[in-house]
N, C-alpha and C positions, 0 to 999 in steps of 0.2 A: 899372821901376826900372833905373837904370844902375849899373854898377860904380862910376862916379864918385860917384854919390849914396851908395852903400853905404860908400865908403871916405872920403869927405870929412870925416866926423866922427872917423875913426880916426887919420888921419895928417895931415890938412889939405892933401893934395895930390890931384891928379887921377889917375885910373887910367892915363892915358897915361904918367905918370911911372914906372910899373912894369908890366912885361909879365906878371909872375907875382904873383897876389894872395897876401897873407900869410894865415896861418891866422886871425888876428884879423879880417881883412876878410871871410873866408869865414864866420866865426862871426856876424858882423854880418848878412851876407846871410841865413843861415838863421833868425836871430832875427827879422828883419823879415818874412820870408815867414811864419813861424810865427805872428806877431802878427796876420796877416790870414787867418783860417780860410776866408773866402770864396774865397781863391786856391787852397787845397789840399783842403779837406774834401770837395768834390764828387768828387775823384779817389780817395777811399779805397775800397778793395776788399780783401777777404781771400781768399787762395788756400788751399784746404784742404790741398793736397799740397806746396806750396812758397810761399815769400814772393812777394808781389806787388810790382811796382815800375812806376812810370811817370814819365816826364819832366815837370817843371813849367816854366812860363816863368820865366826868370831873366835876370840880367845877361849881356851879351855876353861871350864868351870863357870862360864858366863852364858846367858841367853842374849842373843842380839836379834832384834826384830825390826822389820820395815813395816810401817803402817801408813795407809793412805786414807785421806779424809775428804769427803765432799762437804760443801756448806751444809750446816745443820747436823752433821754426824758428830757423835760425842760418846764418851764413856759415862758411867755413873760414878758418883763418889766412891772411891775404893782405896785400899792400901795394898801393898805388895808383900804382906806377911813379913818374913824375916829378911827379905831381899832389899838391898838398896837399888836405886835406879838412876839413870841419867838418860836424857833424850835431847836430840837436836832436831830443829825444824830445818829441813834441807830444801823445801820448796813451799811457797805460800806463807800462811800465817795461821796460828792456833791461839787459843786462850787456855791457860792453866788456872783452874779454880782450886784453892786450898781452904781447908777448914782448920781452925785453931780454937780451942775451947775458950780462950780469952779474947782473941781478936775477931772471932767469927769467921765469916766466909768472905774471901776477896778473890778477884780475878786479875791475872796478869796477861796482857797481850804479848805474843811471841812471834816475831817475824823471822824468816830465815836470815841469818844462821844462828838464831838464839839457841842456847843450851841451858837446860834446867836439870838440877839434881833433886833426888827425892830420897831422904833417909828412910830406913826401915820404920814402919809404923805411921808415917805421915799419910794423911788422908787427902787425896786430891782427885781431880777430874780433868780431863783434857777434852777441849771442844773446838770444832771448826765453826765458830760462830762469827767470824770476821768477813764472811762473804766470798772467800776464795778457797779453791781446793788446796790441800796441803799434803806434804809427805814428811814423815818424821822417822828417825832411827832411834831405837830404844835399846839400852843394855841393862841387864839385871844381874846382880851378883849377891849371894850365890844364885844359882839358877832358880828361876821363878817356880815355886811349887804350891803357893797358896795366895789367893786374893780374897779379901772380904769386901763386900759391897754394902753401902750404908744409905739410909734415908736420913734426911735432916728434918727434925721435928721440934719446933719451938727452940731452935738454937742448940739442940742436942743431937748427937749422932746415934742412930739406932742401927745395929747390925741387921742387914736384911738377909744376906746369904753369903756363904763361904764356898769358894770354888777351889778344888784341888786339881792340879794339873800343870802342864808346862806351856800353856798358851797365854797370851796377854789378856784374853777374855774368852772364856768358854761358854 
C-alpha cells in the first residue's frame, strides 16, 4: 500500500503534493491495516514485564507499529516531536490520557475498533487500565525521530527526558 493510495480518497491528491501526512491520512492508514488481520495478527506477542512492539510494513515515509498491552502496562506522558500520529485499537481496550494547559488531564476509554489521532506536539499517554489485554496499530508521519517524556507537577508539564530514535519507546 502506498501513501498515495491511502490518501487519494481523503483529499483527492497524491502524497507528493504534501510532504507531511495529516492525521486523517494516518487514521486511514491504520484503519486499512487493521482491516487486514493477516498483515498484523502473526506479529502479536505479549511481553510479561513490558509492552511488546514491532514494526509493520507500511507506506513510505511513515512508521507503522503494532503494540501489545497487558493490563496495567502503559506509556508515560509523551509527545511525538514533529510527527503526527494515529492509532487503532484492534483487540481489547485501552485508555488514552491527554494533557491540555487549560483543560488539565482527562482520560478517554477506547475499545476496538476505536481510532484516535494525535497532532504534533500533543502530550498524551496510552494505558491498558481497563482490565483486558489489548493490541493496537500506530502510524507516525513523518517517521518518528524524537519523543519527549513529561512529568506532571501541580498541573504543569515538566520535560523529563527526550529520546531520539525510530522506536515508539526507547
